[in-house]
C-alpha positions, -999 to +999 in steps of 0.1 A: -230+407+144-204+431+129-189+437+164-183+399+168-168+397+133-144+426+142-135+409+175-127+376+156-107+395+131-087+413+159-080+379+177-070+363+144-045+392+138-032+388+173-028+351+169-009+357+136+013+383+152+021+358+180+030+331+155+053+355+136+070+364+168+076+327+175+090+323+140+114+352+146+125+335+179+130+302+161+149+318+133+170+337+158+178+304+176+187+288+143+209+316+131+227+319+164+234+282+168+210+275+196+190+249+179+216+227+163+215+190+164+251+187+176+261+165+206+271+197+226+273+234+222+303+248+205+327+274+221+309+301+199+275+289+209+285+291+246+299+326+241+267+338+224+245+322+251+263+343+277+256+375+257+221+387+261+220+412+234+226+402+198+254+417+178+246+448+156+244+426+125+213+407+140+194+438+153+167+461+139+152+493+152+118+477+155+100+443+152+096+446+114+132+457+108+145+429+129+124+403+112+138+416+078+173+414+091+169+379+105+151+368+073+180+381+051+206+361+073+183+330+070+180+333+032+219+335+029+225+305+052+197+281+041+188+270+006+152+261+013+132+290+028+096+300+024+081+334+026+060+339+057+027+341+038+033+305+026+034+291+062+001+280+078-003+284+116+000+247+119+031+246+098+047+272+121+037+252+152+052+221+139+084+238+130+087+254+164+080+220+181+106+203+158+134+228+166+125+229+203+135+193+205+170+202+194+179+229+220+211+223+238+209+216+275+241+235+282+227+266+266+194+262+284+213+260+317+230+294+310+197+310+300+179+298+331+207+307+354+207+344+343+169+346+337+174+352+300+144+354+278+157+326+256+151+302+285+123+278+277+099+280+305+074+256+291+077+220+276+070+213+239+038+195+252+027+227+270+032+247+239+013+222+218-016+223+242-016+261+241-015+261+204-044+236+201-065+261+221-054+291+199-062+271+168-099+269+178-103+307+182 
C-alpha cells in the first residue's frame, strides 16, 4: 500500500513538473512575441524565430534559474500575473491551449524548417487528449 502511494506521489510530482515546463514554454513564447494575436509576425519576431538560443537576459544556469528569470520578465511586462502555486493543472492546460491558438504560422514555418524545439509537433486537440489522460493519473 505504501509503495503504491509513493508511486502515485512520484507520478503526481512528475506531472506537476511537466506542467511547469509547459508554463515556462508558454511564458517564453509570450515574452519573445511568439504568441501574439497580431495579423503577422513583426520583423523582431522573425529575427528571434531564426535565433535558436535566447539572449543572455532570458537565460538561466538551470531550469529553476531560467524560470525565475522568465517570471521576472513576465511580472514587468504584465499587470495580471499569478504565482505558480495559484494555478491548477486544468488552469495551466487551458492557458496553454489558449495561447497555442495564437501562434504565428510564419514563425512556425521557420521553426519547422530548422527542426527547432519551438515547432509545434502536435495539435491543440492532441495536447488536450494527452492532458485528459494525465489528469486521471
